[in-house]
C-alpha positions in Angstrom: 73.5 169.8 -27.8 76.7 172.1 -28.1 77.7 174.8 -25.9 76.6 177.3 -28.5 73.1 176.1 -28.2 73.2 176.6 -24.5 74.8 180.2 -25.0 72.0 181.3 -27.2 69.4 180.1 -24.7 71.1 182.1 -21.9 71.3 185.2 -24.3 67.4 184.7 -25.1 66.6 184.5 -21.5 68.7 187.4 -20.4 66.8 189.4 -23.0 63.8 188.8 -21.4 64.3 188.9 -17.6 67.3 191.1 -17.4 70.7 191.0 -15.6 69.5 189.8 -12.2 68.5 186.1 -12.6 66.4 184.6 -9.7 66.6 180.9 -10.7 64.8 178.1 -9.1 65.9 174.7 -9.5 64.0 171.4 -8.8 65.2 169.4 -5.7 67.3 166.4 -6.5 67.0 164.7 -10.1 65.3 167.0 -12.2 68.1 169.7 -12.6 69.2 170.0 -16.3 72.9 170.1 -15.3 74.5 171.6 -18.7 71.9 174.2 -18.9 72.4 175.3 -15.6 76.3 175.4 -15.9 75.7 177.8 -18.6 73.9 180.1 -16.8 76.4 179.9 -13.9 79.6 180.2 -16.2 77.8 183.4 -18.0 77.7 184.9 -14.5 81.4 184.0 -13.7 82.3 185.8 -16.9 80.2 188.9 -16.6 79.9 190.5 -13.2 77.2 192.8 -14.3 74.9 189.5 -14.0 73.6 188.6 -10.7 72.6 185.1 -10.4 70.5 183.9 -7.1 69.9 180.3 -7.2 67.3 178.7 -4.9 67.1 174.9 -4.8 67.7 171.9 -2.5 69.5 168.6 -2.7 72.2 169.6 -5.3 73.6 166.2 -6.4 77.1 165.5 -7.8 79.0 162.4 -8.1 81.2 161.9 -4.6 84.9 163.2 -4.6 87.4 161.6 -2.6 88.7 163.3 0.5 92.1 161.5 0.7 94.6 159.4 -1.5 93.4 155.9 -0.1 89.7 156.9 -0.5 90.5 158.0 -4.2 91.7 154.7 -4.8 88.6 153.0 -4.2 86.3 155.8 -5.2 87.6 157.0 -8.6 86.9 153.8 -10.5 83.8 153.2 -9.1 82.5 156.8 -9.7 83.6 156.3 -13.6 81.7 152.9 -13.9 78.5 154.3 -12.0 78.1 157.8 -13.2 80.3 157.4 -16.6 83.2 159.7 -17.9 81.1 162.6 -19.0 78.8 163.1 -16.2 78.3 167.0 -16.2 79.0 167.9 -12.7 77.1 171.1 -11.5 79.6 173.8 -11.5 78.0 176.0 -8.6 77.9 172.9 -6.4 81.7 172.2 -6.9 82.4 176.1 -6.3 80.3 175.9 -3.4 82.0 173.1 -1.8 85.2 174.9 -2.1 83.9 178.1 -0.9 85.0 179.9 -4.1 81.5 181.2 -5.5 82.0 184.6 -7.4 80.5 187.9 -5.5 77.7 188.0 -7.6 76.5 184.4 -7.4 74.5 183.3 -4.3 73.0 179.7 -3.6 70.3 179.3 -1.1 69.3 175.6 -0.4 66.5 174.4 2.0 67.9 171.0 1.9 71.5 169.6 1.9 72.8 166.3 0.9 73.3 164.8 4.4 76.5 166.1 5.9 77.9 167.7 2.6 78.0 171.3 3.8 79.1 170.8 7.5 81.6 173.5 8.1 81.0 175.1 4.9 80.2 178.8 5.8 79.1 180.1 2.5 76.4 177.3 2.5 75.5 177.5 5.9 74.9 181.2 5.9 72.6 180.7 2.9 70.4 177.8 4.1 66.9 178.6 4.2 64.9 176.9 6.9 61.4 176.0 5.5 58.8 173.5 5.3 58.8 171.6 2.1 55.3 172.8 1.6 56.3 176.5 2.0 59.2 176.5 -0.5 56.9 177.6 -3.5 55.7 180.7 -1.4 59.4 181.4 -0.4 60.6 181.3 -4.2 57.6 183.6 -5.1 58.6 185.9 -2.4 62.3 186.1 -3.6 61.0 187.1 -7.0 61.9 184.0 -8.8 62.0 184.5 -12.6 63.4 181.6 -14.1 62.8 177.9 -13.7 64.9 175.2 -15.4 63.5 171.5 -15.4 64.0 168.2 -16.9 60.6 166.8 -18.0 59.6 163.6 -19.8 57.0 163.3 -22.9 55.2 161.0 -25.0 53.5 161.1 -28.4 49.9 161.2 -28.5 47.1 161.5 -31.5 47.0 165.2 -30.7 50.8 166.1 -30.4 53.4 165.6 -27.5 52.5 165.3 -23.8 54.7 166.2 -21.1 55.2 165.0 -17.5 57.2 166.8 -14.7 58.1 163.4 -13.8 60.6 163.4 -11.0 59.8 166.9 -9.9 56.1 168.1 -10.0 56.7 168.7 -6.0 57.5 172.5 -5.9 56.9 173.5 -9.5 52.9 172.9 -9.4 52.7 174.8 -6.2 54.7 177.5 -7.6 52.7 178.0 -10.6 49.5 178.1 -8.4 51.2 180.6 -6.1 52.2 182.9 -8.9 48.6 182.6 -10.4 47.6 184.8 -7.3 50.6 187.3 -7.8 49.7 189.3 -11.0 52.8 191.3 -10.4 55.2 188.6 -10.6 56.4 186.9 -13.9 58.3 183.6 -14.2 59.9 181.9 -17.4 59.6 178.2 -17.1 62.0 176.2 -19.3 61.7 172.5 -19.8 64.4 170.3 -21.1 63.4 167.0 -22.5 65.3 164.0 -21.2 65.0 160.8 -23.1 65.5 158.4 -19.8 63.2 160.1 -17.6 60.1 158.2 -16.9 56.7 159.5 -17.9 54.6 159.8 -14.9 50.9 160.1 -14.3 49.0 162.3 -11.9 49.0 166.1 -11.8 52.5 165.8 -13.1 51.0 165.4 -16.7 50.9 169.2 -18.2 50.4 170.6 -21.5 53.1 172.1 -23.7 51.6 175.4 -22.8 52.7 175.0 -19.2 56.2 176.1 -20.3 57.6 179.2 -22.2 60.2 177.1 -23.8 60.8 173.4 -24.4 64.4 172.3 -25.1 64.1 168.9 -26.9 67.7 168.2 -27.6 69.4 165.4 -25.8 70.9 166.9 -22.3 73.4 164.3 -22.4 73.2 163.7 -18.8 72.8 160.2 -16.9 70.0 160.0 -14.5 71.8 160.7 -11.2 71.4 156.9 -9.6 71.9 156.5 -5.9 74.3 153.6 -5.1 72.6 150.9 -3.0 74.3 151.1 0.5 74.7 148.3 3.3 72.4 147.8 6.3 73.8 147.0 9.6 72.7 144.6 12.3 71.4 147.7 14.2 69.7 149.2 11.3 67.8 145.7 10.8 66.7 145.7 14.4 65.2 149.1 14.0 63.4 148.2 10.8 62.0 145.1 12.2 60.5 147.0 15.4 59.0 149.7 13.1 57.5 147.2 10.8 55.1 145.7 13.3 53.4 149.4 13.6 52.3 149.2 9.9 48.6 148.3 9.8 47.1 146.1 7.0 44.8 148.2 4.8 46.8 151.0 6.0 48.9 154.0 4.1 52.8 154.0 4.2 55.2 157.3 4.1 58.8 156.4 3.8 62.2 158.2 3.9 65.4 157.5 2.5 68.7 155.7 3.9 69.5 152.5 5.4 67.0 152.6 8.3 64.1 152.7 5.7 66.0 150.1 3.7 65.6 148.0 6.9 62.2 148.6 7.1 61.2 147.7 3.8 63.3 144.5 4.1 61.4 143.9 7.2 57.9 144.3 5.8 59.0 141.9 3.0 59.9 139.3 5.7 56.4 139.9 7.5 55.0 138.9 4.2 57.0 136.3 2.8 58.6 134.6 5.9 55.9 135.1 8.5 56.8 132.3 10.9 60.4 133.5 11.2 59.6 137.2 11.3 57.2 136.4 14.2 60.1 134.4 16.1 61.9 137.9 16.4 58.8 139.4 18.5 58.9 136.5 20.9 61.2 138.3 23.0 60.1 140.7 25.6 60.6 144.1 23.5 59.5 147.4 24.8 56.4 148.6 22.6 54.3 145.3 22.6 51.3 147.1 23.5 51.5 149.7 21.0 52.1 147.0 18.2 49.0 145.3 19.5 46.7 148.7 19.2 47.8 149.8 15.8 49.9 147.3 14.2 50.6 143.6 14.2 52.4 140.7 12.8 50.0 139.1 10.1 50.8 139.2 6.6 49.3 141.8 4.4 46.0 140.6 2.9 44.4 144.0 2.0 47.8 145.7 1.3 49.1 149.3 1.7 48.8 152.5 -0.2 51.7 154.7 -0.6 51.2 158.5 0.2 54.7 159.8 0.8 56.7 162.9 -0.5 59.4 160.7 -1.7 58.9 157.9 -4.2 61.9 155.5 -3.9 62.9 152.0 -4.3 61.4 150.6 -1.5 57.8 151.1 -2.8 58.9 149.2 -6.0 60.0 146.1 -3.6 56.7 146.6 -1.8 54.7 146.5 -5.2 56.7 143.8 -6.7 56.0 141.8 -3.2 52.4 142.3 -3.3 52.2 144.5 -0.4 51.5 147.8 -2.1 48.2 147.0 -3.4 45.5 148.9 -1.7 43.7 151.0 -4.2 42.4 154.7 -3.5 39.8 156.6 -5.6 39.2 160.2 -6.2 35.5 160.0 -5.3 34.4 160.1 -1.6 31.6 157.6 -1.9 33.8 155.0 -3.7 36.6 155.4 -0.9 34.1 154.9 1.7 33.1 151.5 0.3 36.6 150.5 -0.2 37.5 151.4 3.3 34.5 149.1 4.5 35.8 146.2 2.3 33.0 146.5 -0.2 35.1 145.5 -3.1 32.1 143.8 -4.8 30.5 147.2 -5.1 33.9 148.5 -6.6 34.1 145.8 -9.4 33.5 148.6 -12.1 36.6 150.5 -10.8 38.9 147.7 -9.5 42.3 148.0 -10.9 42.0 151.7 -11.8 42.6 153.3 -8.2 45.9 154.6 -7.2 48.5 152.7 -5.3 51.0 155.5 -4.5 51.0 159.0 -4.9 54.2 161.2 -4.4 55.9 164.5 -4.9 59.3 163.5 -6.2 61.4 160.5 -6.9 65.0 159.5 -6.5 66.5 156.2 -6.5 68.8 153.4 -8.2 69.2 152.8 -11.8 67.1 149.6 -11.4 64.3 151.8 -9.7 64.4 154.3 -13.2 64.6 151.0 -15.3 61.5 149.7 -13.5 59.4 153.0 -13.8 60.3 153.3 -17.4 58.9 149.6 -18.0 55.6 150.0 -16.3 52.8 149.0 -18.7 49.6 150.8 -19.7 47.8 149.5 -16.9 50.3 150.1 -14.2 51.6 153.5 -15.1 48.3 155.5 -14.2 48.3 153.8 -10.6 51.7 155.5 -9.6 51.0 159.2 -9.5 53.1 162.2 -9.0 51.4 165.4 -7.5 52.6 168.6 -6.0 54.1 168.7 -2.3 51.1 170.9 -1.4 48.7 168.0 -2.0 51.0 165.1 -0.6 52.3 166.7 2.5 49.4 168.1 4.1 45.8 167.7 4.5 45.0 171.7 3.6 44.2 170.7 -0.3 41.2 170.6 -2.2 39.2 167.7 -0.2 40.7 167.0 3.2 37.6 164.8 3.9 38.6 162.5 0.8 42.4 162.7 1.6 41.7 161.3 5.3 39.7 158.6 4.0 42.7 157.5 1.5 45.2 157.8 3.9 43.5 155.6 6.6 45.6 154.0 9.4 48.7 156.3 8.0 52.1 155.5 9.3 54.4 158.3 8.4 57.8 156.9 9.0 60.8 158.9 9.1 64.3 159.0 10.6 66.1 161.5 13.2 69.3 161.9 14.6 68.6 162.5 18.0 65.6 162.6 20.6 65.4 164.2 23.9 64.2 162.3 27.1 61.0 164.7 26.8 60.4 163.7 23.2 61.5 166.5 21.1 63.7 165.4 17.9 66.5 166.8 16.3 66.8 165.6 12.4 68.4 168.4 10.5 71.0 170.1 12.3 73.7 170.2 15.1 73.7 172.3 18.4 75.6 175.0 17.0 73.2 175.6 14.3 75.3 173.9 11.5 72.7 172.3 9.0 73.2 168.5 8.3 70.3 168.1 6.0 67.0 170.1 6.3 63.7 169.9 7.6 62.2 169.0 4.2 58.8 167.5 4.8 59.3 165.7 8.2 57.5 168.2 10.3 54.4 168.2 7.6 53.9 164.5 8.3 54.5 164.7 11.9 51.5 167.3 12.2 49.5 165.3 9.6 49.7 162.4 11.9 48.3 164.2 14.6 45.5 165.5 12.5 44.2 162.2 11.6 42.1 159.9 13.7 44.0 156.6 13.1 47.6 158.5 11.9 50.6 157.9 13.7 54.1 159.5 13.2 57.1 156.9 13.7 60.5 158.4 14.3 63.4 155.8 13.9 66.9 156.4 15.1 69.8 154.3 16.1 70.3 154.7 19.8 73.9 155.3 19.5 76.4 156.9 17.1 80.3 156.6 16.6 82.2 159.7 16.0 85.7 160.6 16.4 86.3 157.1 17.9 83.6 157.6 20.6 80.2 155.9 21.0 77.7 158.4 22.2 73.9 158.2 23.0 71.4 159.5 20.4 68.8 159.6 23.2 69.8 162.9 25.4 68.7 164.5 28.3 68.6 167.8 26.1 69.9 169.4 23.1 69.7 173.1 22.2 68.2 172.5 18.8 65.1 170.4 17.6 63.2 169.8 14.2 60.1 168.1 16.0 59.0 169.8 19.2 58.1 167.9 22.3 54.2 168.6 22.0 54.2 166.7 18.6 56.1 163.7 20.2 54.6 160.2 19.0 56.5 157.1 18.4 60.2 156.6 18.6 61.8 153.4 17.4 65.2 152.3 18.1 67.0 148.9 17.9 66.0 148.1 21.4 62.3 148.6 21.1 59.4 151.0 20.7 58.1 154.1 22.8 54.8 155.3 22.4 54.7 158.9 23.6 51.6 160.3 22.3 49.6 161.7 25.3 52.1 160.8 27.8 53.4 162.6 30.7 57.0 163.6 30.9 57.7 161.1 33.5 56.0 158.3 31.2 57.9 159.8 28.3 61.4 159.5 30.1 60.8 155.9 31.1 59.7 154.9 27.7 62.7 156.1 26.1 65.2 155.1 28.7 64.1 151.7 28.0 64.7 151.7 24.4 68.2 153.3 24.8 71.5 151.7 25.1 72.2 150.3 28.6 75.7 152.0 28.7 74.0 155.3 29.0 70.8 154.5 30.9 72.4 155.3 34.3 73.3 158.8 33.1 70.0 159.4 31.4 68.1 158.3 34.9 70.2 160.6 36.9 69.7 163.5 34.7 65.9 163.1 34.8 65.9 162.4 38.6 68.1 165.5 39.1 65.6 167.7 37.3 62.8 166.4 39.3 61.2 164.7 36.2 61.6 161.1 37.3 60.9 159.3 40.6 64.2 158.7 42.4 62.8 155.2 43.4 62.3 154.0 39.6 64.4 151.5 38.6 65.0 150.1 34.9 62.9 146.9 34.0 64.9 143.8 33.7 64.1 143.4 30.0 65.4 146.7 29.0 68.7 146.5 31.4 70.5 144.4 28.8 70.1 146.6 25.9 73.5 145.8 24.3 74.9 145.4 20.8 75.8 142.0 21.6 72.1 141.3 22.2 71.1 142.5 18.6 72.5 139.7 16.7 70.6 137.0 19.1 67.3 138.9 18.2 67.8 138.3 14.5 69.2 134.7 14.9 66.4 132.8 13.1 66.2 135.2 10.2 70.0 135.2 9.8 70.4 131.4 10.1 67.7 131.4 7.2 70.0 133.7 5.1 67.5 136.4 5.3 69.5 138.9 6.8 72.7 140.2 4.6 74.6 143.3 4.2 72.9 144.4 0.9 69.4 143.3 1.0 68.4 144.6 -2.1 71.6 143.9 -4.3 74.6 146.3 -4.7 76.2 148.3 -7.2 79.5 147.5 -5.7 81.5 144.1 -6.7 81.9 141.7 -3.8 85.5 142.8 -3.3 84.0 146.7 -3.2 81.9 145.6 -0.4 84.6 144.1 1.5 86.8 147.3 0.9 83.8 149.5 2.2 83.9 148.0 5.3 87.6 147.9 5.6 87.8 151.7 4.9 85.2 152.3 7.5 87.3 150.5 10.1 90.5 152.4 8.9 88.4 155.7 9.3 88.0 155.0 13.1 91.6 154.5 13.2 92.3 158.2 12.6 91.2 159.1 16.1 94.0 157.0 17.7 97.5 157.1 16.5 98.1 154.2 19.2 95.5 151.8 17.6 96.8 152.9 14.0 100.3 151.8 15.1 99.1 148.7 16.5 97.1 147.9 13.2 100.3 148.9 11.2 102.4 146.4 13.2 99.8 143.8 13.2 99.0 143.8 9.4 97.0 141.1 8.0 96.8 138.0 5.5 97.4 138.5 1.9 94.5 139.8 0.2 95.5 140.0 -3.5 92.0 140.8 -5.0 91.5 143.9 -2.8 94.9 145.2 -3.0 94.7 144.9 -7.0 91.4 146.8 -6.9 93.0 149.5 -4.8 96.2 149.7 -7.0 98.3 148.3 -4.4 99.3 145.0 -5.8 102.9 146.3 -6.2 104.3 148.7 -3.5 106.4 151.6 -4.9 106.8 154.0 -1.9 106.6 154.1 1.9 103.1 155.4 1.8 101.7 152.7 -0.3 103.5 150.3 2.0 101.4 151.7 4.8 98.2 151.7 3.0 98.6 148.1 1.9 99.6 147.2 5.6 96.4 148.9 7.0 94.1 147.6 4.4 95.1 144.0 5.1 94.6 144.6 8.8 91.3 146.1 8.1 90.2 143.2 5.8 90.7 140.4 8.4 
């Protein structure tokens, strides 16, 4: 499709809606980049046009922040995303804080950490539950939606699917149906590689005002598979024992979720080794016994998750994601009671997973496209209003379907009285956003057997220092303390539901890093929230990084603990370089340590230096890079 084609579409739209374009874009994958760029470029050229974009998770291939980083990143980006990936122009302008005065970008969820320190982005962030976004779009007067879609032929013509993003689009159409004074153009662009997804995502041609069926010439944005650390693995193992057979699972994204999925696979496929991990006296054994377990999955799990990601693919392939749910109350009660004989006529037709949007790796997209005629209808994409809450058409049925729900998300920090911070810093700089986390936490409390599980690493490294993520207090929270439930770190599980403040404080201190336990204890005692006579139990007094490898020893010896559990988009040499570059990053905070590393150097590393373009040193700077890399690769 040529630029002239896009220009004509822009002309047509402006003729219909006028010079003020209030553009709603899907979160993540479903953005038609070249079409969006055409509207942005027109606004840049014509200052009489006002362009307001409302969206979330605007994805562009990463850009290096230094010359050394560029030596690693640029070849990978070219290989992974291609030479001609159409970068979103408004994202690059926003990152540089160079948006024209007639363009505003408001997002309700940032790519994690991408907009820290960016005043333009931070000022226009919208703090909104995912389920409220459609309402907020309508309130802003959205008059244009641009979205990638999938299609397939039928006997009666083309059938369309909102595929990766029915999330807000379906809710927005329903919201606008109740606002007769609002009009909004819906333009769809067909992507040939976008998987056709079942569920409410399937719509008729009349759903759109215009369908653009020429190739968008845009690779599906594939997330590179990242490494999982020892710390992550221990968090994942602890959380995996809270998942009940015959239950429901919701997952987020990131290395902690990867660790959780890998741990569930170990529970299913290497159960004896898996159980050995729990032979140790970890905090949280009582809640595991009450709501989870260590057994293999015989009845299996059903997925009810705002996000459909690679993890569910792996669980399905391992025979864990296999619990069916049905759109009939009587049938669902039979299924929950284990009366599968009475369900013979419908067995194999129920849903295995329902989600609101998907995003993942190239392997995941390929798998979705390869689902056969029997499998495809069992993975259903619906609106976020249906997935993230129980206020839909039939909350009784939804509770029956989501029995023993474990809504498992990640957070950044937890206060000793149970408030969680997941999206922002103490000065209100936004790292990411609320998204659907509050929805799922609240939903867990609305269900008799549902539980919210927040995973976090007990420490973090920043500016060369290690700090505790379990804190006495923090001036910003995402989940308030009155919704506290289960918190999991690498050191164990804290069951906070219905606990007194003192019980909550004790439980969280017991799963914090021992280097910070005395400080946390003294803060609580000074505030009158913890008895001065209380002492840390012996089992929790040795919460150190060195203890984590011992806990994983049996799985590690069997080769079941690896840095990239689901494969990697990086070559073996690149995997080594990633770890080395992370080590070097810590040197930036200490000139003395950097000098020592430069003096020490390291053994020859011809493959790694060649990959970084440093086989031949032609300048003093390159000599320094080469020397530091060899030190970091040791």
